Steps between C-alpha positions, in 0.01 A plus 500: 500500500792731545695624223835310439681787359767647736390802676818684396468452128375794305559385138816677428722464808469408858444725806708256694826534316610756761362279771755458776446120454713502189783696680815600315531156338282613197684704242357836377297515189731750310769266387603727213666766716863473603568374841647825632172687402254235635375770752420736217193354332248737322223480241624647175258759353501744210709816571199728470379424856734673728582305812305192407778253574475442872744287681397217726627698813295801436777697313413682176723515198513865355395542159788452241724326752583138413660273793620256231663762286848414632442130408390570152754769412430845358385359164270236626152470381241719681764718653383813328134461618585405866331153482606152382328398182397139494694285255269384210406132524599449856207541756587635845572247766224615716260465217607135448453429876147641478422296204635181663292546815188605298544183269558255767210634719266495202582143417453408863150666528387365161604150599355516844163638395436379140710200403477318832117547515426156356687349793296699747175397332595118524621534842181658629296236303704221679454666844128502489458169317485266804368228273806478285702179530826655376642775733740638227791528752752520211513743210489220237150388580386854522641597156323187346157616630562860393572363148191290498271794619663733223459222227128465584386858589771722333779706664227746643409239762832531667489887518156538645459746776821677435325839471337449827831428669635846400183648630564343830868619506363852429236482778757370744761785431216751506361384825850479646581862396166642641521316835852612556395860417221520744667286779841512666591142351817535302487398142884432491743416764801728561836364513507512876158389612349437839273210599212750510556595132538142403156399675331796334650402151375145528168608630460725190574198281229308680245771471575541123442130456162518679388788274588317177359168610153515333667596172769228547227247528340606190833495302556152634169388348601643168824328516375144560170521327501266200480662163233247389239647720617868475242731337698741291212727426455585879869511594690825506831644642322659803311197602771445774391848658131425453492147642732618780261775604206258466644252735602771742139645509343155472298573192508362149456139374403264787763269619500163684426480861850381550644842418708637784463849608800734432536550880609135534771560234648833629734339740637237259546758234688733727709209644603384152585850366699605810704173525573494128623859512705448818666187367564657153654812651718320753648262229552794265690684768708203586581436128624848451714467817656178381556646155679804643734285719571274196590807281740668734811321364406448140336809359452542121489882451458439119158340564239778553235241548631413851307807623158372361489129484548406864171673614294321232674164580442556874135573423466174302653302786284662761182431303600152434562416864190684604271311260642173606449559869154643479371251235287306737333834629442615145331156423261538793427859416411422136273212594317712752464787265369295221255299713129554426566705184390219271820512307586244233861424429687288255619152587867520605548129442500535128174287478314541161129447485399262220140620464561880457693523180837443658489801727680479835280387792375779737441452871293708743657628828278361777708542803331516836763653754378673821796724534881540467619262759242234406614528132863443603402199711288361213774521245748318740245229576372432162787578262794481708786757545548497118158649465615827621736526209270404208626683195850560651659390167330800325663723752850348432440555126401866566814588692721290263373706211526818681868437609608361162362814312652731762842346455478491115401879511795585726736316275362657182519854642836453632619405155325811355658720765848362413451562134363854574822579684727374240 
């Protein structure tokens, strides 16, 4: 329910590159300046803007004075105008660094929210299908089922509900911002935080999950609902918002009497969101600390990607560990959220109905759990410990795809940066 993107990522660079966590072991970004002038770093601007080249330490360069004139000589390029003209065909190092960070971040977001969506669809279908004989604990069986569904219903069947997931992300971010503005709960923790600030920050995450819960439930239905029974004429992009408000207000189409009230789902949703966020943030922090220690003795100043890739890799590792540890809670939360909604899902065992034109068999969700704790005990009693991890293979495939594309993007951009320098 929370966004997996790092809080410090802004699309072009990172607010955390000056974070004391990195210390002095990370090299500066302006690698094209001589070593003796590393403390004189400025932004080159046209000479018709007087005093526009501000130094990092608050100093100002007078118009017409060039600190690098003695290194270029009296006849060097740009000496007459008081500014250094960029060499044609060679992009600035800072521009290359920004392009690298933006490219890697874009690949990470696209993979996490678009390419990995079929894995999320199958994982949720396996979690709510307590009738399935195959638990799909390995990615191989999960890929086989995804291929069978795609072959029978088309690729659209694996990307269903993707628009509603973006809507839920937007509602979550908006609710978090509004609550933090009108309450003393901090949206971000400072570098030196207190236990009171930490408790308020986690409370904010829990309250945000509660606000987004009805819309999350409607998005879950769109994600697992079979395309065979979906009515395209009545479906729209804002159905997630409409159905979420209908469930919140208790109006709309009648549901089964087994439908649980939202009040019984508030605590499990908040617990799942807080635990997932706390685990992911802790693992991310430890990963960056270990990366800093391992890089102290073998820095590579010629690789500007060292300033961008560690945070995305740490976020990937934190999300993976958090999703693995809270997987049983997510399974129970999805079953309780779907109970009583009369949702029909695809068969995750790959069974094909012989009397329906070769279309995949669909199954109704008819669970009868009384609450969160009873759901956990029923899964353990009827399905065993492995029942908590139905669809775990789809999770492994999701993060394997994400990690592979992230590493490939880093390698490709590193080659492009090296070619640009030369």
